[in-house]
mmCIF file as Biopython writes it, N, C-alpha, C and O atoms, coordinates in Angstrom:
data_model
#
loop_
_atom_site.group_PDB
_atom_site.id
_atom_site.type_symbol
_atom_site.label_atom_id
_atom_site.label_alt_id
_atom_site.label_comp_id
_atom_site.label_asym_id
_atom_site.label_entity_id
_atom_site.label_seq_id
_atom_site.pdbx_PDB_ins_code
_atom_site.Cartn_x
_atom_site.Cartn_y
_atom_site.Cartn_z
_atom_site.occupancy
_atom_site.B_iso_or_equiv
_atom_site.auth_seq_id
_atom_site.auth_asym_id
_atom_site.pdbx_PDB_model_num
ATOM 1   N N  . MET A ? 1  ? -156.291 19.711  179.463 1.0 0.0 1  A 1 
ATOM 2   C CA . MET A ? 1  ? -155.820 18.979  180.678 1.0 0.0 1  A 1 
ATOM 3   C C  . MET A ? 1  ? -155.726 17.526  180.320 1.0 0.0 1  A 1 
ATOM 4   O O  . MET A ? 1  ? -156.521 16.985  179.552 1.0 0.0 1  A 1 
ATOM 5   N N  . LEU A ? 2  ? -154.714 16.909  180.910 1.0 0.0 2  A 1 
ATOM 6   C CA . LEU A ? 2  ? -154.386 15.589  180.618 1.0 0.0 2  A 1 
ATOM 7   C C  . LEU A ? 2  ? -153.820 14.879  181.901 1.0 0.0 2  A 1 
ATOM 8   O O  . LEU A ? 2  ? -152.894 15.427  182.498 1.0 0.0 2  A 1 
ATOM 9   N N  . LYS A ? 3  ? -154.294 13.772  182.321 1.0 0.0 3  A 1 
ATOM 10  C CA . LYS A ? 3  ? -153.769 13.107  183.498 1.0 0.0 3  A 1 
ATOM 11  C C  . LYS A ? 3  ? -152.533 12.281  183.085 1.0 0.0 3  A 1 
ATOM 12  O O  . LYS A ? 3  ? -152.623 11.453  182.178 1.0 0.0 3  A 1 
ATOM 13  N N  . ILE A ? 4  ? -151.416 12.495  183.726 1.0 0.0 4  A 1 
ATOM 14  C CA . ILE A ? 4  ? -150.157 11.861  183.407 1.0 0.0 4  A 1 
ATOM 15  C C  . ILE A ? 4  ? -149.691 11.053  184.578 1.0 0.0 4  A 1 
ATOM 16  O O  . ILE A ? 4  ? -149.860 11.463  185.726 1.0 0.0 4  A 1 
ATOM 17  N N  . HIS A ? 5  ? -149.096 9.892   184.305 1.0 0.0 5  A 1 
ATOM 18  C CA . HIS A ? 5  ? -148.541 8.989   185.342 1.0 0.0 5  A 1 
ATOM 19  C C  . HIS A ? 5  ? -146.988 9.083   185.123 1.0 0.0 5  A 1 
ATOM 20  O O  . HIS A ? 5  ? -146.502 8.957   183.999 1.0 0.0 5  A 1 
ATOM 21  N N  . CYS A ? 6  ? -146.279 9.295   186.173 1.0 0.0 6  A 1 
ATOM 22  C CA . CYS A ? 6  ? -144.812 9.264   186.067 1.0 0.0 6  A 1 
ATOM 23  C C  . CYS A ? 6  ? -144.415 7.766   185.955 1.0 0.0 6  A 1 
ATOM 24  O O  . CYS A ? 6  ? -144.896 6.927   186.718 1.0 0.0 6  A 1 
ATOM 25  N N  . PRO A ? 7  ? -143.538 7.462   184.997 1.0 0.0 7  A 1 
ATOM 26  C CA . PRO A ? 7  ? -143.130 6.044   184.819 1.0 0.0 7  A 1 
ATOM 27  C C  . PRO A ? 7  ? -142.234 5.560   185.924 1.0 0.0 7  A 1 
ATOM 28  O O  . PRO A ? 7  ? -142.112 4.344   186.071 1.0 0.0 7  A 1 
ATOM 29  N N  . GLU A ? 8  ? -141.610 6.371   186.695 1.0 0.0 8  A 1 
ATOM 30  C CA . GLU A ? 8  ? -140.672 6.030   187.713 1.0 0.0 8  A 1 
ATOM 31  C C  . GLU A ? 8  ? -141.372 5.812   189.054 1.0 0.0 8  A 1 
ATOM 32  O O  . GLU A ? 8  ? -141.188 4.764   189.673 1.0 0.0 8  A 1 
ATOM 33  N N  . CYS A ? 9  ? -142.159 6.764   189.511 1.0 0.0 9  A 1 
ATOM 34  C CA . CYS A ? 9  ? -142.810 6.610   190.874 1.0 0.0 9  A 1 
ATOM 35  C C  . CYS A ? 9  ? -144.296 6.339   190.740 1.0 0.0 9  A 1 
ATOM 36  O O  . CYS A ? 9  ? -144.951 6.176   191.770 1.0 0.0 9  A 1 
ATOM 37  N N  . THR A ? 10 ? -144.865 6.280   189.580 1.0 0.0 10 A 1 
ATOM 38  C CA . THR A ? 10 ? -146.244 6.056   189.338 1.0 0.0 10 A 1 
ATOM 39  C C  . THR A ? 10 ? -147.205 7.007   189.916 1.0 0.0 10 A 1 
ATOM 40  O O  . THR A ? 10 ? -148.396 6.703   189.987 1.0 0.0 10 A 1 
ATOM 41  N N  . LYS A ? 11 ? -146.756 8.161   190.343 1.0 0.0 11 A 1 
ATOM 42  C CA . LYS A ? 11 ? -147.603 9.217   190.850 1.0 0.0 11 A 1 
ATOM 43  C C  . LYS A ? 11 ? -148.300 9.853   189.649 1.0 0.0 11 A 1 
ATOM 44  O O  . LYS A ? 11 ? -147.683 10.010  188.596 1.0 0.0 11 A 1 
ATOM 45  N N  . SER A ? 12 ? -149.500 10.202  189.780 1.0 0.0 12 A 1 
ATOM 46  C CA . SER A ? 12 ? -150.247 10.869  188.733 1.0 0.0 12 A 1 
ATOM 47  C C  . SER A ? 12 ? -150.496 12.358  189.051 1.0 0.0 12 A 1 
ATOM 48  O O  . SER A ? 12 ? -150.595 12.749  190.214 1.0 0.0 12 A 1 
ATOM 49  N N  . PHE A ? 13 ? -150.594 13.160  188.008 1.0 0.0 13 A 1 
ATOM 50  C CA . PHE A ? 13 ? -150.890 14.518  188.156 1.0 0.0 13 A 1 
ATOM 51  C C  . PHE A ? 13 ? -151.587 15.094  186.926 1.0 0.0 13 A 1 
ATOM 52  O O  . PHE A ? 13 ? -151.514 14.465  185.870 1.0 0.0 13 A 1 
ATOM 53  N N  . ILE A ? 14 ? -152.245 16.224  186.987 1.0 0.0 14 A 1 
ATOM 54  C CA . ILE A ? 14 ? -152.897 16.760  185.909 1.0 0.0 14 A 1 
ATOM 55  C C  . ILE A ? 14 ? -151.972 17.785  185.204 1.0 0.0 14 A 1 
ATOM 56  O O  . ILE A ? 14 ? -151.436 18.695  185.837 1.0 0.0 14 A 1 
ATOM 57  N N  . TRP A ? 15 ? -151.804 17.607  183.874 1.0 0.0 15 A 1 
ATOM 58  C CA . TRP A ? 15 ? -151.062 18.521  183.084 1.0 0.0 15 A 1 
ATOM 59  C C  . TRP A ? 15 ? -151.998 19.513  182.460 1.0 0.0 15 A 1 
ATOM 60  O O  . TRP A ? 15 ? -153.018 19.169  181.863 1.0 0.0 15 A 1 
ATOM 61  N N  . THR A ? 16 ? -151.588 20.846  182.630 1.0 0.0 16 A 1 
ATOM 62  C CA . THR A ? 16 ? -152.422 21.890  182.023 1.0 0.0 16 A 1 
ATOM 63  C C  . THR A ? 16 ? -151.624 22.539  180.878 1.0 0.0 16 A 1 
ATOM 64  O O  . THR A ? 16 ? -150.421 22.323  180.733 1.0 0.0 16 A 1 
ATOM 65  N N  . ASP A ? 17 ? -152.338 23.343  180.069 1.0 0.0 17 A 1 
ATOM 66  C CA . ASP A ? 17 ? -151.739 24.038  178.956 1.0 0.0 17 A 1 
ATOM 67  C C  . ASP A ? 17 ? -150.634 24.990  179.221 1.0 0.0 17 A 1 
ATOM 68  O O  . ASP A ? 17 ? -149.841 25.285  178.327 1.0 0.0 17 A 1 
ATOM 69  N N  . ASP A ? 18 ? -150.553 25.491  180.439 1.0 0.0 18 A 1 
ATOM 70  C CA . ASP A ? 18 ? -149.547 26.431  180.716 1.0 0.0 18 A 1 
ATOM 71  C C  . ASP A ? 18 ? -148.223 25.710  181.232 1.0 0.0 18 A 1 
ATOM 72  O O  . ASP A ? 18 ? -147.229 26.371  181.531 1.0 0.0 18 A 1 
ATOM 73  N N  . MET A ? 19 ? -148.255 24.424  181.314 1.0 0.0 19 A 1 
ATOM 74  C CA . MET A ? 19 ? -147.043 23.666  181.741 1.0 0.0 19 A 1 
ATOM 75  C C  . MET A ? 19 ? -146.245 23.249  180.503 1.0 0.0 19 A 1 
ATOM 76  O O  . MET A ? 19 ? -146.844 23.079  179.442 1.0 0.0 19 A 1 
ATOM 77  N N  . PRO A ? 20 ? -144.941 23.079  180.587 1.0 0.0 20 A 1 
ATOM 78  C CA . PRO A ? 20 ? -144.152 22.665  179.370 1.0 0.0 20 A 1 
ATOM 79  C C  . PRO A ? 20 ? -144.531 21.199  178.960 1.0 0.0 20 A 1 
ATOM 80  O O  . PRO A ? 20 ? -144.894 20.390  179.814 1.0 0.0 20 A 1 
ATOM 81  N N  . PRO A ? 21 ? -144.443 20.892  177.691 1.0 0.0 21 A 1 
ATOM 82  C CA . PRO A ? 21 ? -144.771 19.528  177.232 1.0 0.0 21 A 1 
ATOM 83  C C  . PRO A ? 21 ? -143.866 18.386  177.767 1.0 0.0 21 A 1 
ATOM 84  O O  . PRO A ? 21 ? -144.251 17.218  177.820 1.0 0.0 21 A 1 
ATOM 85  N N  . ARG A ? 22 ? -142.616 18.812  178.168 1.0 0.0 22 A 1 
ATOM 86  C CA . ARG A ? 22 ? -141.774 17.879  178.811 1.0 0.0 22 A 1 
ATOM 87  C C  . ARG A ? 22 ? -141.217 18.512  180.094 1.0 0.0 22 A 1 
ATOM 88  O O  . ARG A ? 22 ? -140.859 19.690  180.096 1.0 0.0 22 A 1 
ATOM 89  N N  . GLY A ? 23 ? -141.144 17.750  181.163 1.0 0.0 23 A 1 
ATOM 90  C CA . GLY A ? 23 ? -140.666 18.300  182.413 1.0 0.0 23 A 1 
ATOM 91  C C  . GLY A ? 23 ? -140.392 17.282  183.462 1.0 0.0 23 A 1 
ATOM 92  O O  . GLY A ? 23 ? -140.423 16.084  183.180 1.0 0.0 23 A 1 
ATOM 93  N N  . LYS A ? 24 ? -140.125 17.711  184.662 1.0 0.0 24 A 1 
ATOM 94  C CA . LYS A ? 24 ? -139.761 16.924  185.784 1.0 0.0 24 A 1 
ATOM 95  C C  . LYS A ? 24 ? -141.048 16.469  186.453 1.0 0.0 24 A 1 
ATOM 96  O O  . LYS A ? 24 ? -142.060 17.165  186.374 1.0 0.0 24 A 1 
ATOM 97  N N  . CYS A ? 25 ? -141.030 15.348  187.090 1.0 0.0 25 A 1 
ATOM 98  C CA . CYS A ? 25 ? -142.189 14.758  187.895 1.0 0.0 25 A 1 
ATOM 99  C C  . CYS A ? 25 ? -142.480 15.767  188.992 1.0 0.0 25 A 1 
ATOM 100 O O  . CYS A ? 25 ? -141.566 16.416  189.500 1.0 0.0 25 A 1 
ATOM 101 N N  . SER A ? 26 ? -143.778 15.906  189.369 1.0 0.0 26 A 1 
ATOM 102 C CA . SER A ? 26 ? -144.193 16.810  190.416 1.0 0.0 26 A 1 
ATOM 103 C C  . SER A ? 26 ? -143.828 16.311  191.798 1.0 0.0 26 A 1 
ATOM 104 O O  . SER A ? 26 ? -143.884 17.062  192.772 1.0 0.0 26 A 1 
ATOM 105 N N  . ASN A ? 27 ? -143.435 14.981  191.888 1.0 0.0 27 A 1 
ATOM 106 C CA . ASN A ? 27 ? -143.056 14.436  193.143 1.0 0.0 27 A 1 
ATOM 107 C C  . ASN A ? 27 ? -141.584 14.883  193.457 1.0 0.0 27 A 1 
ATOM 108 O O  . ASN A ? 27 ? -140.668 14.596  192.687 1.0 0.0 27 A 1 
ATOM 109 N N  . PRO A ? 28 ? -141.389 15.592  194.606 1.0 0.0 28 A 1 
ATOM 110 C CA . PRO A ? 28 ? -139.993 16.100  194.889 1.0 0.0 28 A 1 
ATOM 111 C C  . PRO A ? 28 ? -138.963 14.990  195.110 1.0 0.0 28 A 1 
ATOM 112 O O  . PRO A ? 28 ? -137.776 15.217  194.873 1.0 0.0 28 A 1 
ATOM 113 N N  . SER A ? 29 ? -139.359 13.837  195.542 1.0 0.0 29 A 1 
ATOM 114 C CA . SER A ? 29 ? -138.391 12.760  195.789 1.0 0.0 29 A 1 
ATOM 115 C C  . SER A ? 29 ? -138.163 11.889  194.532 1.0 0.0 29 A 1 
ATOM 116 O O  . SER A ? 29 ? -137.440 10.896  194.609 1.0 0.0 29 A 1 
ATOM 117 N N  . CYS A ? 30 ? -138.745 12.230  193.420 1.0 0.0 30 A 1 
ATOM 118 C CA . CYS A ? 30 ? -138.656 11.440  192.174 1.0 0.0 30 A 1 
ATOM 119 C C  . CYS A ? 30 ? -137.744 12.201  191.183 1.0 0.0 30 A 1 
ATOM 120 O O  . CYS A ? 30 ? -137.881 13.416  191.042 1.0 0.0 30 A 1 
ATOM 121 N N  . ASP A ? 31 ? -136.825 11.506  190.504 1.0 0.0 31 A 1 
ATOM 122 C CA . ASP A ? 31 ? -135.988 12.254  189.527 1.0 0.0 31 A 1 
ATOM 123 C C  . ASP A ? 31 ? -136.542 11.899  188.129 1.0 0.0 31 A 1 
ATOM 124 O O  . ASP A ? 31 ? -135.842 12.189  187.158 1.0 0.0 31 A 1 
ATOM 125 N N  . GLY A ? 32 ? -137.718 11.305  187.941 1.0 0.0 32 A 1 
ATOM 126 C CA . GLY A ? 32 ? -138.280 10.983  186.619 1.0 0.0 32 A 1 
ATOM 127 C C  . GLY A ? 32 ? -138.872 12.241  185.964 1.0 0.0 32 A 1 
ATOM 128 O O  . GLY A ? 32 ? -139.006 13.297  186.583 1.0 0.0 32 A 1 
ATOM 129 N N  . GLY A ? 33 ? -139.201 12.080  184.746 1.0 0.0 33 A 1 
ATOM 130 C CA . GLY A ? 33 ? -139.758 13.229  183.943 1.0 0.0 33 A 1 
ATOM 131 C C  . GLY A ? 33 ? -141.010 12.712  183.265 1.0 0.0 33 A 1 
ATOM 132 O O  . GLY A ? 33 ? -141.337 11.529  183.351 1.0 0.0 33 A 1 
ATOM 133 N N  . TYR A ? 34 ? -141.717 13.629  182.577 1.0 0.0 34 A 1 
ATOM 134 C CA . TYR A ? 34 ? -142.876 13.332  181.864 1.0 0.0 34 A 1 
ATOM 135 C C  . TYR A ? 34 ? -142.758 13.888  180.427 1.0 0.0 34 A 1 
ATOM 136 O O  . TYR A ? 34 ? -142.019 14.827  180.132 1.0 0.0 34 A 1 
ATOM 137 N N  . ASP A ? 35 ? -143.559 13.218  179.554 1.0 0.0 35 A 1 
ATOM 138 C CA . ASP A ? 35 ? -143.606 13.650  178.136 1.0 0.0 35 A 1 
ATOM 139 C C  . ASP A ? 35 ? -145.007 13.611  177.750 1.0 0.0 35 A 1 
ATOM 140 O O  . ASP A ? 35 ? -145.581 12.528  177.632 1.0 0.0 35 A 1 
ATOM 141 N N  . VAL A ? 36 ? -145.629 14.777  177.535 1.0 0.0 36 A 1 
ATOM 142 C CA . VAL A ? 36 ? -147.094 14.922  177.250 1.0 0.0 36 A 1 
ATOM 143 C C  . VAL A ? 36 ? -147.385 14.272  175.975 1.0 0.0 36 A 1 
ATOM 144 O O  . VAL A ? 36 ? -148.434 13.636  175.869 1.0 0.0 36 A 1 
ATOM 145 N N  . HIS A ? 37 ? -146.524 14.366  174.939 1.0 0.0 37 A 1 
ATOM 146 C CA . HIS A ? 37 ? -146.836 13.796  173.653 1.0 0.0 37 A 1 
ATOM 147 C C  . HIS A ? 37 ? -146.886 12.249  173.663 1.0 0.0 37 A 1 
ATOM 148 O O  . HIS A ? 37 ? -147.747 11.644  173.023 1.0 0.0 37 A 1 
ATOM 149 N N  . GLY A ? 38 ? -145.956 11.631  174.393 1.0 0.0 38 A 1 
ATOM 150 C CA . GLY A ? 38 ? -145.891 10.240  174.570 1.0 0.0 38 A 1 
ATOM 151 C C  . GLY A ? 38 ? -147.120 9.685   175.384 1.0 0.0 38 A 1 
ATOM 152 O O  . GLY A ? 38 ? -147.684 8.634   175.078 1.0 0.0 38 A 1 
ATOM 153 N N  . ALA A ? 39 ? -147.486 10.480  176.446 1.0 0.0 39 A 1 
ATOM 154 C CA . ALA A ? 39 ? -148.630 10.094  177.217 1.0 0.0 39 A 1 
ATOM 155 C C  . ALA A ? 39 ? -149.972 10.200  176.452 1.0 0.0 39 A 1 
ATOM 156 O O  . ALA A ? 39 ? -150.882 9.395   176.651 1.0 0.0 39 A 1 
ATOM 157 N N  . LEU A ? 40 ? -150.060 11.205  175.584 1.0 0.0 40 A 1 
ATOM 158 C CA . LEU A ? 40 ? -151.166 11.398  174.758 1.0 0.0 40 A 1 
ATOM 159 C C  . LEU A ? 40 ? -151.305 10.148  173.755 1.0 0.0 40 A 1 
ATOM 160 O O  . LEU A ? 40 ? -152.372 9.557   173.591 1.0 0.0 40 A 1 
ATOM 161 N N  . ARG A ? 41 ? -150.200 9.839   173.155 1.0 0.0 41 A 1 
ATOM 162 C CA . ARG A ? 41 ? -150.225 8.712   172.194 1.0 0.0 41 A 1 
ATOM 163 C C  . ARG A ? 41 ? -150.684 7.383   172.896 1.0 0.0 41 A 1 
ATOM 164 O O  . ARG A ? 41 ? -151.490 6.633   172.346 1.0 0.0 41 A 1 
ATOM 165 N N  . ARG A ? 42 ? -150.157 7.124   174.097 1.0 0.0 42 A 1 
ATOM 166 C CA . ARG A ? 42 ? -150.506 5.929   174.843 1.0 0.0 42 A 1 
ATOM 167 C C  . ARG A ? 42 ? -151.957 5.919   175.230 1.0 0.0 42 A 1 
ATOM 168 O O  . ARG A ? 42 ? -152.644 4.898   175.218 1.0 0.0 42 A 1 
ATOM 169 N N  . ASN A ? 43 ? -152.412 7.183   175.593 1.0 0.0 43 A 1 
ATOM 170 C CA . ASN A ? 43 ? -153.870 7.334   175.968 1.0 0.0 43 A 1 
ATOM 171 C C  . ASN A ? 43 ? -154.792 7.029   174.776 1.0 0.0 43 A 1 
ATOM 172 O O  . ASN A ? 43 ? -155.781 6.308   174.906 1.0 0.0 43 A 1 
ATOM 173 N N  . LEU A ? 44 ? -154.446 7.585   173.637 1.0 0.0 44 A 1 
ATOM 174 C CA . LEU A ? 44 ? -155.278 7.347   172.497 1.0 0.0 44 A 1 
ATOM 175 C C  . LEU A ? 44 ? -155.233 5.894   172.009 1.0 0.0 44 A 1 
ATOM 176 O O  . LEU A ? 44 ? -156.255 5.332   171.614 1.0 0.0 44 A 1 
ATOM 177 N N  . ALA A ? 45 ? -154.030 5.291   172.042 1.0 0.0 45 A 1 
ATOM 178 C CA . ALA A ? 45 ? -153.894 3.866   171.665 1.0 0.0 45 A 1 
ATOM 179 C C  . ALA A ? 45 ? -154.749 2.952   172.594 1.0 0.0 45 A 1 
ATOM 180 O O  . ALA A ? 45 ? -155.299 1.942   172.153 1.0 0.0 45 A 1 
ATOM 181 N N  . ALA A ? 46 ? -154.836 3.316   173.811 1.0 0.0 46 A 1 
ATOM 182 C CA . ALA A ? 46 ? -155.584 2.427   174.772 1.0 0.0 46 A 1 
ATOM 183 C C  . ALA A ? 46 ? -157.087 2.597   174.590 1.0 0.0 46 A 1 
ATOM 184 O O  . ALA A ? 46 ? -157.854 1.678   174.878 1.0 0.0 46 A 1 
ATOM 185 N N  . ARG A ? 47 ? -157.502 3.734   174.126 1.0 0.0 47 A 1 
ATOM 186 C CA . ARG A ? 47 ? -158.964 4.096   174.037 1.0 0.0 47 A 1 
ATOM 187 C C  . ARG A ? 47 ? -159.523 3.644   172.636 1.0 0.0 47 A 1 
ATOM 188 O O  . ARG A ? 47 ? -160.698 3.293   172.536 1.0 0.0 47 A 1 
ATOM 189 N N  . ASN A ? 48 ? -158.704 3.655   171.599 1.0 0.0 48 A 1 
ATOM 190 C CA . ASN A ? 48 ? -159.196 3.438   170.288 1.0 0.0 48 A 1 
ATOM 191 C C  . ASN A ? 48 ? -158.882 1.980   169.886 1.0 0.0 48 A 1 
ATOM 192 O O  . ASN A ? 48 ? -157.716 1.591   169.954 1.0 0.0 48 A 1 
ATOM 193 N N  . PRO A ? 49 ? -159.829 1.186   169.488 1.0 0.0 49 A 1 
ATOM 194 C CA . PRO A ? 49 ? -159.506 -0.191  168.982 1.0 0.0 49 A 1 
ATOM 195 C C  . PRO A ? 49 ? -158.757 -0.132  167.661 1.0 0.0 49 A 1 
ATOM 196 O O  . PRO A ? 49 ? -158.820 0.847   166.917 1.0 0.0 49 A 1 
ATOM 197 N N  . ALA A ? 50 ? -158.059 -1.202  167.409 1.0 0.0 50 A 1 
ATOM 198 C CA . ALA A ? 50 ? -157.320 -1.246  166.154 1.0 0.0 50 A 1 
ATOM 199 C C  . ALA A ? 50 ? -158.228 -1.256  164.932 1.0 0.0 50 A 1 
ATOM 200 O O  . ALA A ? 50 ? -159.248 -1.944  164.971 1.0 0.0 50 A 1 
ATOM 201 N N  . ALA A ? 51 ? -157.935 -0.549  163.863 1.0 0.0 51 A 1 
ATOM 202 C CA . ALA A ? 51 ? -158.790 -0.444  162.661 1.0 0.0 51 A 1 
ATOM 203 C C  . ALA A ? 51 ? -158.869 -1.760  161.962 1.0 0.0 51 A 1 
ATOM 204 O O  . ALA A ? 51 ? -159.845 -2.012  161.254 1.0 0.0 51 A 1 
ATOM 205 N N  . ALA A ? 52 ? -157.877 -2.630  162.122 1.0 0.0 52 A 1 
ATOM 206 C CA . ALA A ? 52 ? -157.815 -3.908  161.417 1.0 0.0 52 A 1 
ATOM 207 C C  . ALA A ? 52 ? -158.824 -4.937  162.072 1.0 0.0 52 A 1 
ATOM 208 O O  . ALA A ? 52 ? -159.216 -5.915  161.435 1.0 0.0 52 A 1 
ATOM 209 N N  . ASP A ? 53 ? -159.191 -4.701  163.254 1.0 0.0 53 A 1 
ATOM 210 C CA . ASP A ? 53 ? -160.067 -5.634  163.974 1.0 0.0 53 A 1 
ATOM 211 C C  . ASP A ? 53 ? -161.405 -5.555  163.359 1.0 0.0 53 A 1 
ATOM 212 O O  . ASP A ? 53 ? -161.910 -4.453  163.145 1.0 0.0 53 A 1 
ATOM 213 N N  . PRO A ? 54 ? -162.052 -6.726  163.042 1.0 0.0 54 A 1 
ATOM 214 C CA . PRO A ? 54 ? -163.421 -6.699  162.451 1.0 0.0 54 A 1 
ATOM 215 C C  . PRO A ? 54 ? -164.386 -6.307  163.454 1.0 0.0 54 A 1 
ATOM 216 O O  . PRO A ? 54 ? -164.164 -6.529  164.644 1.0 0.0 54 A 1 
ATOM 217 N N  . LEU A ? 55 ? -165.505 -5.707  163.032 1.0 0.0 55 A 1 
ATOM 218 C CA . LEU A ? 55 ? -166.599 -5.369  163.932 1.0 0.0 55 A 1 
ATOM 219 C C  . LEU A ? 55 ? -167.387 -6.726  164.221 1.0 0.0 55 A 1 
ATOM 220 O O  . LEU A ? 55 ? -167.643 -7.557  163.349 1.0 0.0 55 A 1 
ATOM 221 N N  . LEU A ? 56 ? -167.721 -6.829  165.508 1.0 0.0 56 A 1 
ATOM 222 C CA . LEU A ? 56 ? -168.433 -8.127  165.880 1.0 0.0 56 A 1 
ATOM 223 C C  . LEU A ? 56 ? -169.905 -7.889  166.206 1.0 0.0 56 A 1 
ATOM 224 O O  . LEU A ? 56 ? -170.282 -6.878  166.797 1.0 0.0 56 A 1 
ATOM 225 N N  . CYS A ? 57 ? -170.670 -8.802  165.821 1.0 0.0 57 A 1 
ATOM 226 C CA . CYS A ? 57 ? -172.123 -8.766  166.009 1.0 0.0 57 A 1 
ATOM 227 C C  . CYS A ? 57 ? -172.440 -8.859  167.548 1.0 0.0 57 A 1 
ATOM 228 O O  . CYS A ? 57 ? -171.893 -9.735  168.218 1.0 0.0 57 A 1 
ATOM 229 N N  . PRO A ? 58 ? -173.284 -8.002  168.091 1.0 0.0 58 A 1 
ATOM 230 C CA . PRO A ? 58 ? -173.521 -8.058  169.546 1.0 0.0 58 A 1 
ATOM 231 C C  . PRO A ? 58 ? -174.332 -9.227  169.904 1.0 0.0 58 A 1 
ATOM 232 O O  . PRO A ? 58 ? -174.261 -9.677  171.047 1.0 0.0 58 A 1 
ATOM 233 N N  . ALA A ? 59 ? -175.141 -9.786  168.971 1.0 0.0 59 A 1 
ATOM 234 C CA . ALA A ? 59 ? -176.009 -10.925 169.253 1.0 0.0 59 A 1 
ATOM 235 C C  . ALA A ? 59 ? -175.292 -12.177 169.219 1.0 0.0 59 A 1 
ATOM 236 O O  . ALA A ? 59 ? -175.371 -12.923 170.195 1.0 0.0 59 A 1 
ATOM 237 N N  . CYS A ? 60 ? -174.518 -12.534 168.090 1.0 0.0 60 A 1 
ATOM 238 C CA . CYS A ? 60 ? -173.908 -13.812 167.943 1.0 0.0 60 A 1 
ATOM 239 C C  . CYS A ? 60 ? -172.416 -13.734 168.182 1.0 0.0 60 A 1 
ATOM 240 O O  . CYS A ? 60 ? -171.798 -14.774 168.409 1.0 0.0 60 A 1 
ATOM 241 N N  . GLY A ? 61 ? -171.839 -12.639 168.147 1.0 0.0 61 A 1 
ATOM 242 C CA . GLY A ? 61 ? -170.331 -12.468 168.374 1.0 0.0 61 A 1 
ATOM 243 C C  . GLY A ? 61 ? -169.566 -12.706 167.124 1.0 0.0 61 A 1 
ATOM 244 O O  . GLY A ? 61 ? -168.339 -12.623 167.155 1.0 0.0 61 A 1 
ATOM 245 N N  . GLY A ? 62 ? -170.219 -13.006 165.986 1.0 0.0 62 A 1 
ATOM 246 C CA . GLY A ? 62 ? -169.484 -13.235 164.709 1.0 0.0 62 A 1 
ATOM 247 C C  . GLY A ? 62 ? -169.073 -11.928 164.046 1.0 0.0 62 A 1 
ATOM 248 O O  . GLY A ? 62 ? -169.673 -10.888 164.316 1.0 0.0 62 A 1 
ATOM 249 N N  . PRO A ? 63 ? -168.053 -11.961 163.178 1.0 0.0 63 A 1 
ATOM 250 C CA . PRO A ? 63 ? -167.667 -10.811 162.452 1.0 0.0 63 A 1 
ATOM 251 C C  . PRO A ? 63 ? -168.772 -10.318 161.487 1.0 0.0 63 A 1 
ATOM 252 O O  . PRO A ? 63 ? -169.489 -11.101 160.864 1.0 0.0 63 A 1 
ATOM 253 N N  . ILE A ? 64 ? -168.865 -8.977  161.402 1.0 0.0 64 A 1 
ATOM 254 C CA . ILE A ? 64 ? -169.789 -8.394  160.482 1.0 0.0 64 A 1 
ATOM 255 C C  . ILE A ? 64 ? -169.079 -8.083  159.197 1.0 0.0 64 A 1 
ATOM 256 O O  . ILE A ? 64 ? -168.122 -7.310  159.234 1.0 0.0 64 A 1 
ATOM 257 N N  . PRO A ? 65 ? -169.481 -8.641  158.015 1.0 0.0 65 A 1 
ATOM 258 C CA . PRO A ? 65 ? -168.772 -8.443  156.711 1.0 0.0 65 A 1 
ATOM 259 C C  . PRO A ? 65 ? -168.963 -6.980  156.338 1.0 0.0 65 A 1 
ATOM 260 O O  . PRO A ? 65 ? -169.970 -6.372  156.698 1.0 0.0 65 A 1 
ATOM 261 N N  . SER A ? 66 ? -168.042 -6.441  155.650 1.0 0.0 66 A 1 
ATOM 262 C CA . SER A ? 66 ? -168.130 -5.060  155.163 1.0 0.0 66 A 1 
ATOM 263 C C  . SER A ? 66 ? -169.012 -5.068  153.958 1.0 0.0 66 A 1 
ATOM 264 O O  . SER A ? 66 ? -169.290 -6.118  153.377 1.0 0.0 66 A 1 
ATOM 265 N N  . ARG A ? 67 ? -169.471 -3.846  153.565 1.0 0.0 67 A 1 
ATOM 266 C CA . ARG A ? 67 ? -170.443 -3.741  152.414 1.0 0.0 67 A 1 
ATOM 267 C C  . ARG A ? 67 ? -169.751 -4.092  151.105 1.0 0.0 67 A 1 
ATOM 268 O O  . ARG A ? 67 ? -170.379 -4.065  150.047 1.0 0.0 67 A 1 
#
């Protein structure tokens, strides 16, 4: 299950495994569509920090050098 927001009407709905990966928005008055693969990529990018960013010390806030 994945929560998807329609880019046109901003209505959200839950996508389940028995639904197609691409389809029409569940709002009858909206002509927009959804793409599960794109929504999953955006969801993962928002939740995972960039690998290039250094780890910061919680006490001083300075970067932690690698081993």
